[in-house]
KEMARBA-33672 format. One record per residue (C-alpha): residue number from 1; x, z, y. Coordinates in Angstrom, 2 decimals. Layout:
REM residues N
<NUM <X Z Y>>
...
REM end
This chain:
REM residues 428
<1 <53.10 130.34 29.38>>
<2 <51.27 132.75 32.70>>
<3 <54.84 133.52 33.77>>
<4 <55.86 129.36 33.86>>
<5 <52.20 128.68 35.20>>
<6 <53.23 131.10 38.29>>
<7 <56.48 129.94 39.18>>
<8 <54.70 126.52 38.76>>
<9 <52.17 126.82 40.92>>
<10 <55.48 128.13 42.93>>
<11 <57.26 125.54 42.91>>
<12 <54.16 123.33 43.99>>
<13 <53.97 125.56 46.89>>
<14 <57.37 125.37 47.87>>
<15 <57.77 121.65 47.75>>
<16 <54.63 121.60 50.04>>
<17 <55.75 123.46 52.44>>
<18 <58.93 122.15 52.49>>
<19 <56.63 118.96 52.79>>
<20 <55.34 119.53 56.16>>
<21 <58.76 119.78 57.49>>
<22 <60.19 116.52 56.44>>
<23 <60.27 113.74 60.46>>
<24 <58.29 111.26 58.20>>
<25 <55.52 111.00 61.55>>
<26 <56.84 108.84 64.53>>
<27 <56.57 110.24 67.61>>
<28 <54.33 110.97 69.99>>
<29 <53.37 108.63 72.07>>
<30 <54.55 109.55 75.82>>
<31 <52.32 110.93 78.08>>
<32 <52.77 112.39 82.31>>
<33 <50.45 114.01 84.74>>
<34 <51.19 112.25 88.12>>
<35 <53.98 111.20 89.65>>
<36 <55.29 109.76 93.24>>
<37 <57.37 106.93 93.23>>
<38 <59.10 104.94 95.74>>
<39 <57.74 106.38 99.11>>
<40 <58.33 104.03 102.06>>
<41 <57.58 105.10 105.75>>
<42 <54.16 102.45 104.99>>
<43 <53.44 102.90 101.74>>
<44 <53.31 105.15 98.51>>
<45 <53.09 104.18 94.12>>
<46 <51.74 107.15 92.37>>
<47 <52.55 106.26 88.52>>
<48 <51.53 107.65 85.17>>
<49 <51.65 107.13 81.29>>
<50 <48.56 107.74 79.35>>
<51 <48.60 108.38 75.33>>
<52 <46.09 105.56 75.02>>
<53 <44.78 102.74 77.46>>
<54 <42.80 103.40 79.94>>
<55 <42.22 102.08 83.73>>
<56 <42.60 104.96 86.92>>
<57 <41.16 104.59 90.02>>
<58 <43.39 105.96 92.55>>
<59 <42.41 107.56 96.04>>
<60 <44.72 108.44 98.97>>
<61 <43.13 110.35 101.73>>
<62 <44.21 111.55 105.04>>
<63 <44.94 115.66 106.16>>
<64 <41.00 115.43 107.47>>
<65 <40.28 114.29 103.90>>
<66 <38.66 110.27 104.87>>
<67 <39.35 108.22 102.21>>
<68 <42.41 105.67 104.10>>
<69 <42.74 103.24 100.48>>
<70 <41.85 103.06 96.53>>
<71 <42.74 101.07 94.27>>
<72 <42.68 100.12 90.71>>
<73 <44.61 99.40 87.81>>
<74 <44.43 97.55 85.33>>
<75 <43.19 99.10 81.52>>
<76 <47.02 100.04 79.81>>
<77 <48.80 102.31 79.38>>
<78 <51.76 102.60 82.05>>
<79 <50.14 102.40 85.89>>
<80 <51.49 102.17 88.56>>
<81 <49.30 102.51 91.94>>
<82 <50.75 101.14 95.14>>
<83 <48.56 101.60 98.65>>
<84 <49.61 100.04 101.43>>
<85 <49.00 100.42 105.00>>
<86 <50.10 104.12 105.88>>
<87 <51.04 105.43 108.60>>
<88 <55.11 106.73 109.17>>
<89 <55.60 110.53 108.80>>
<90 <52.41 111.31 107.71>>
<91 <51.59 114.01 104.88>>
<92 <48.72 112.68 102.48>>
<93 <47.22 113.76 99.74>>
<94 <45.72 111.54 96.54>>
<95 <43.16 112.03 93.36>>
<96 <43.99 109.93 90.39>>
<97 <41.38 109.98 87.71>>
<98 <40.43 107.98 84.64>>
<99 <36.38 108.43 83.48>>
<100 <37.58 110.23 79.92>>
<101 <40.61 112.01 81.20>>
<102 <39.32 114.16 84.27>>
<103 <41.10 114.01 87.69>>
<104 <44.12 115.06 89.04>>
<105 <45.09 115.70 92.77>>
<106 <48.45 115.38 94.18>>
<107 <50.23 114.79 97.82>>
<108 <52.84 112.85 98.96>>
<109 <54.62 112.54 103.01>>
<110 <55.47 109.13 104.08>>
<111 <58.99 108.30 105.33>>
<112 <59.78 108.41 109.28>>
<113 <59.58 105.24 111.31>>
<114 <62.16 103.69 111.22>>
<115 <64.82 104.18 113.48>>
<116 <63.21 107.89 114.61>>
<117 <66.47 109.81 114.28>>
<118 <65.13 112.87 115.22>>
<119 <62.50 113.02 112.57>>
<120 <64.05 116.35 109.86>>
<121 <64.51 115.00 106.58>>
<122 <64.36 117.26 103.55>>
<123 <65.47 116.20 100.02>>
<124 <67.44 117.74 96.56>>
<125 <69.53 116.59 94.19>>
<126 <71.03 117.55 90.44>>
<127 <72.29 115.84 87.86>>
<128 <72.23 115.75 83.83>>
<129 <69.11 118.48 83.79>>
<130 <67.76 115.95 80.45>>
<131 <68.35 118.69 77.60>>
<132 <66.17 119.08 74.36>>
<133 <64.16 122.25 72.97>>
<134 <64.81 122.52 69.54>>
<135 <61.10 121.70 67.89>>
<136 <61.90 117.95 70.06>>
<137 <64.35 117.10 66.69>>
<138 <60.97 118.24 64.47>>
<139 <58.01 116.63 66.31>>
<140 <57.91 113.85 63.66>>
<141 <57.01 116.76 61.14>>
<142 <53.83 117.16 59.91>>
<143 <53.40 120.91 61.02>>
<144 <54.71 119.90 64.50>>
<145 <53.63 116.94 65.48>>
<146 <50.40 118.04 66.69>>
<147 <51.63 120.79 69.17>>
<148 <54.39 118.34 70.17>>
<149 <51.61 115.74 70.92>>
<150 <49.52 118.71 73.07>>
<151 <52.11 119.95 75.03>>
<152 <52.08 122.59 73.31>>
<153 <55.77 123.76 73.37>>
<154 <57.77 124.79 75.89>>
<155 <60.39 122.83 76.87>>
<156 <64.85 123.91 77.39>>
<157 <64.27 127.28 79.84>>
<158 <67.33 126.22 81.89>>
<159 <65.68 122.62 82.20>>
<160 <61.96 124.03 83.50>>
<161 <63.79 126.83 85.63>>
<162 <65.52 124.36 87.69>>
<163 <62.17 121.93 88.53>>
<164 <60.27 125.06 88.95>>
<165 <62.62 126.14 92.15>>
<166 <63.31 122.18 93.16>>
<167 <59.66 122.31 93.07>>
<168 <59.25 125.37 95.58>>
<169 <61.28 123.71 97.88>>
<170 <58.98 121.11 98.40>>
<171 <61.19 117.80 99.53>>
<172 <60.36 115.31 100.76>>
<173 <62.25 113.65 98.38>>
<174 <64.29 114.10 95.59>>
<175 <67.67 112.15 93.64>>
<176 <68.34 112.37 90.49>>
<177 <72.20 112.10 89.61>>
<178 <71.79 110.72 86.50>>
<179 <71.65 111.94 82.32>>
<180 <67.50 112.39 82.65>>
<181 <66.82 112.58 79.37>>
<182 <70.02 113.24 76.30>>
<183 <70.94 112.44 74.08>>
<184 <70.68 108.75 74.57>>
<185 <67.53 108.05 77.37>>
<186 <64.59 107.46 74.34>>
<187 <61.14 107.45 75.23>>
<188 <60.67 110.21 73.04>>
<189 <62.35 112.70 74.78>>
<190 <61.47 112.21 78.10>>
<191 <57.49 113.86 77.95>>
<192 <59.71 117.42 77.31>>
<193 <63.24 116.57 79.09>>
<194 <62.24 115.22 82.87>>
<195 <58.17 114.98 82.83>>
<196 <56.81 117.82 82.12>>
<197 <60.16 120.41 83.51>>
<198 <59.49 118.33 86.73>>
<199 <55.89 117.76 87.00>>
<200 <54.89 119.82 89.89>>
<201 <57.47 118.44 91.79>>
<202 <57.31 114.73 90.71>>
<203 <53.41 115.54 91.31>>
<204 <54.32 116.05 95.37>>
<205 <57.12 114.91 96.19>>
<206 <59.17 110.91 94.96>>
<207 <62.36 110.89 92.45>>
<208 <64.92 108.55 92.66>>
<209 <67.25 107.53 89.67>>
<210 <70.51 107.05 89.39>>
<211 <71.42 105.41 86.25>>
<212 <74.59 107.79 83.93>>
<213 <75.86 107.16 80.87>>
<214 <73.19 108.86 78.59>>
<215 <70.60 106.85 79.87>>
<216 <72.35 103.92 78.89>>
<217 <73.19 104.96 75.12>>
<218 <70.05 102.88 73.92>>
<219 <68.50 99.37 74.66>>
<220 <71.33 99.18 77.78>>
<221 <68.85 102.23 79.86>>
<222 <65.31 100.01 79.76>>
<223 <63.42 103.11 79.17>>
<224 <65.21 104.88 82.62>>
<225 <64.18 101.52 84.43>>
<226 <60.35 101.40 82.88>>
<227 <59.50 105.16 83.79>>
<228 <60.72 105.14 87.22>>
<229 <59.70 102.98 89.86>>
<230 <62.92 102.14 91.68>>
<231 <63.59 99.60 94.93>>
<232 <65.32 96.62 93.81>>
<233 <68.17 94.05 95.18>>
<234 <69.37 91.11 94.93>>
<235 <72.81 91.06 93.70>>
<236 <72.71 92.84 90.11>>
<237 <68.81 91.48 90.85>>
<238 <67.20 94.76 89.45>>
<239 <66.85 98.61 89.75>>
<240 <70.37 100.00 88.39>>
<241 <71.92 99.56 92.44>>
<242 <69.73 100.45 95.00>>
<243 <69.08 102.11 98.57>>
<244 <66.15 103.72 101.04>>
<245 <66.36 105.47 104.50>>
<246 <64.43 108.12 105.33>>
<247 <65.05 108.82 108.87>>
<248 <68.55 108.82 110.24>>
<249 <70.07 109.61 106.50>>
<250 <70.56 106.44 103.80>>
<251 <70.84 106.84 100.30>>
<252 <72.92 104.58 98.43>>
<253 <73.18 104.67 94.55>>
<254 <75.20 102.93 92.19>>
<255 <75.58 102.11 88.79>>
<256 <79.41 103.53 88.10>>
<257 <78.43 103.25 83.79>>
<258 <80.77 100.04 84.28>>
<259 <83.20 102.02 81.60>>
<260 <80.24 101.48 79.55>>
<261 <80.00 98.00 79.30>>
<262 <83.74 97.67 78.75>>
<263 <85.23 96.44 82.82>>
<264 <85.95 98.95 85.35>>
<265 <85.13 99.16 89.04>>
<266 <86.41 96.78 90.91>>
<267 <85.89 95.05 94.29>>
<268 <84.56 92.07 92.43>>
<269 <81.94 94.70 90.43>>
<270 <78.10 93.54 91.02>>
<271 <78.67 97.61 92.01>>
<272 <80.80 96.72 94.19>>
<273 <79.62 94.31 95.95>>
<274 <76.11 95.60 96.28>>
<275 <78.31 99.17 97.76>>
<276 <80.37 97.23 100.44>>
<277 <77.01 95.11 101.20>>
<278 <75.35 97.77 102.28>>
<279 <77.91 99.42 104.32>>
<280 <78.47 96.51 106.76>>
<281 <74.45 96.49 107.17>>
<282 <73.66 100.28 107.17>>
<283 <72.73 101.79 110.56>>
<284 <71.34 105.32 109.88>>
<285 <74.07 108.15 110.87>>
<286 <74.17 110.16 107.73>>
<287 <75.01 108.11 105.03>>
<288 <75.07 109.17 101.52>>
<289 <76.72 107.45 98.03>>
<290 <76.03 108.77 95.07>>
<291 <76.54 107.69 91.70>>
<292 <76.68 108.96 88.37>>
<293 <80.72 110.09 87.83>>
<294 <82.66 111.81 89.91>>
<295 <85.55 110.85 91.80>>
<296 <87.26 114.78 91.68>>
<297 <86.31 116.52 89.06>>
<298 <87.99 119.85 87.97>>
<299 <85.64 120.02 84.59>>
<300 <85.71 118.38 81.54>>
<301 <85.87 114.81 82.90>>
<302 <88.71 115.18 85.55>>
<303 <89.68 111.86 88.56>>
<304 <88.39 108.75 87.66>>
<305 <91.49 106.57 88.36>>
<306 <89.65 103.24 88.95>>
<307 <87.03 105.36 91.26>>
<308 <89.94 107.05 92.57>>
<309 <91.84 103.82 93.45>>
<310 <89.00 101.17 94.50>>
<311 <85.55 103.42 95.25>>
<312 <86.97 105.78 97.31>>
<313 <88.91 104.15 99.68>>
<314 <86.10 102.09 100.24>>
<315 <84.28 105.48 100.99>>
<316 <86.21 106.45 103.58>>
<317 <87.25 103.18 105.25>>
<318 <83.24 103.02 106.25>>
<319 <82.83 107.21 106.96>>
<320 <80.62 108.01 104.47>>
<321 <79.43 110.74 105.16>>
<322 <79.08 112.26 101.45>>
<323 <79.68 111.07 97.57>>
<324 <77.11 112.71 95.06>>
<325 <77.77 112.04 91.45>>
<326 <76.86 114.69 88.50>>
<327 <78.52 113.84 84.62>>
<328 <80.32 117.12 84.88>>
<329 <78.04 120.22 83.99>>
<330 <78.77 122.43 86.47>>
<331 <78.46 122.78 90.85>>
<332 <82.04 121.68 92.57>>
<333 <83.15 120.54 95.90>>
<334 <86.43 118.74 97.09>>
<335 <85.82 118.28 101.62>>
<336 <86.14 118.16 104.20>>
<337 <89.56 118.85 103.93>>
<338 <92.77 117.29 104.99>>
<339 <92.65 116.28 101.10>>
<340 <89.22 114.67 100.82>>
<341 <87.90 113.85 104.34>>
<342 <84.76 112.39 102.52>>
<343 <82.92 115.60 100.84>>
<344 <82.19 114.55 97.10>>
<345 <80.13 117.50 95.16>>
<346 <79.63 117.33 91.62>>
<347 <75.90 118.95 91.13>>
<348 <75.68 118.44 87.38>>
<349 <73.83 121.98 86.45>>
<350 <70.71 120.20 86.21>>
<351 <69.98 121.96 82.11>>
<352 <71.91 120.43 79.69>>
<353 <75.26 123.29 78.07>>
<354 <77.45 123.52 81.15>>
<355 <81.08 123.01 80.71>>
<356 <84.24 125.06 82.21>>
<357 <86.31 124.94 85.36>>
<358 <89.82 123.95 84.34>>
<359 <92.26 125.90 84.34>>
<360 <94.87 122.61 85.52>>
<361 <95.81 123.25 89.39>>
<362 <96.64 119.34 90.12>>
<363 <92.51 118.77 89.38>>
<364 <91.62 121.81 91.60>>
<365 <93.17 120.84 94.95>>
<366 <91.15 120.04 97.44>>
<367 <88.80 121.91 95.71>>
<368 <86.68 124.02 98.63>>
<369 <83.74 126.24 95.83>>
<370 <83.55 125.81 92.06>>
<371 <80.78 126.98 89.57>>
<372 <80.12 127.15 86.14>>
<373 <76.49 127.24 86.62>>
<374 <72.64 126.60 86.63>>
<375 <72.05 124.95 90.04>>
<376 <70.23 122.90 92.21>>
<377 <70.96 121.47 95.74>>
<378 <69.49 121.59 98.74>>
<379 <70.02 118.93 101.91>>
<380 <68.45 119.39 105.16>>
<381 <68.83 117.47 108.39>>
<382 <67.50 117.54 112.19>>
<383 <69.31 115.18 114.49>>
<384 <73.30 115.96 114.62>>
<385 <72.92 118.63 112.09>>
<386 <72.74 118.35 108.61>>
<387 <72.84 121.01 105.90>>
<388 <73.86 121.28 102.60>>
<389 <73.14 125.05 100.29>>
<390 <73.91 125.04 96.43>>
<391 <71.71 127.49 94.70>>
<392 <71.55 129.18 91.42>>
<393 <68.28 129.10 89.09>>
<394 <67.61 132.84 90.07>>
<395 <68.11 131.93 94.45>>
<396 <71.56 133.26 94.94>>
<397 <73.66 131.12 97.20>>
<398 <76.27 129.20 95.55>>
<399 <77.52 127.27 98.70>>
<400 <76.78 126.74 101.86>>
<401 <78.24 123.82 103.74>>
<402 <77.75 122.03 107.32>>
<403 <78.19 118.07 107.76>>
<404 <79.46 116.29 110.95>>
<405 <78.75 113.09 112.36>>
<406 <82.26 110.31 113.19>>
<407 <83.13 111.55 116.78>>
<408 <86.17 110.69 118.79>>
<409 <88.66 108.19 116.78>>
<410 <86.22 108.15 114.30>>
<411 <83.62 107.02 116.21>>
<412 <85.37 104.25 117.83>>
<413 <86.78 102.64 114.52>>
<414 <82.88 102.90 113.27>>
<415 <82.17 101.22 116.86>>
<416 <83.99 98.16 116.05>>
<417 <83.35 97.53 112.61>>
<418 <79.37 99.17 112.58>>
<419 <78.24 99.23 116.60>>
<420 <75.01 99.69 115.65>>
<421 <75.74 102.64 113.57>>
<422 <77.51 103.84 116.14>>
<423 <75.28 103.24 118.76>>
<424 <72.33 105.51 117.00>>
<425 <75.39 107.82 116.82>>
<426 <75.42 108.12 120.09>>
<427 <72.14 108.37 120.29>>
<428 <72.14 110.93 119.01>>
REM end
């Protein structure tokens, strides 16, 4: 009898302990620290997602500590407090506070005055960072729900290291090349996959996001659109494609997930029409186009037929400075050379499991650099100089190259198709 009782108690204990590991609770609510969004030359947005409904107060100060703007939010969980009337090219500090949650501080720098092509610009970029730590899959269990909710458990090592390296660079802005959150872009995974590892970066600089294929696997990407304040456009009617300028640099971000919707990137597609219109009116000397999917790749995805046939000729015809993408989890650069006059950079080593470089020699044609490595990229523009450096998480340089403005016959052709851009290049 005693033996049976002892075994029965053990069974009850094991059953109770096992129940602690069952995914029976709701996901912890998404909550974030303060993060900067969509900074222009005269305005900026500071956002925050709170665990429960609150009213927040944003105060913006200039370099002398004088208050230049102050605004309150409504009582809600998602906050996007925008201030206007700022000065171009100025570093501001801010305080975001609530009655019962203390105060958070950060900084941001407004964009240079439009047309100021001699203003220095520095930005960082990377893609495919949103990997998840093991405990994320158990955050709905009784034993790990509270530690997950209170942010006691660490994000994935590679993601938080990339985030820390980018934050230490202190860029004016950052560009995420898609697949912000794996595996399906769910709100429940944004804390561990993005907001915590990139928290120090986005508290001081806006992160602009290109929509990746994993970001649209649930609810057609409504989560990524809800968590970021991005510029809208009149052609697609949302923020999936957008464009913004920083001094002499224009960034054009494309939603390249056309295959996911069952069609292909073609001249009459809204994404293509948006790009064509932006390239027609853009006058900045340096033009960067970014999409999640690579045009060329010497890794798992390989070359993209539709993008090679339609997008690449458009970039060449309009003399785009560079095309950025992610999707393949490694670092690659094709061109500038005789094969690829427009440099094609694949920066997908932001933290998700890395992909191998192919042994197929046809996929490597025109490749200048191919690295299987976690990394991030820094870009610095000053007048007629544009330099890009790719570094791994240990700080070692994987690649360093310089870009050139159109000159000679290229500039004369540009003078016919886009005379205002040619004139700004002349002025530099």
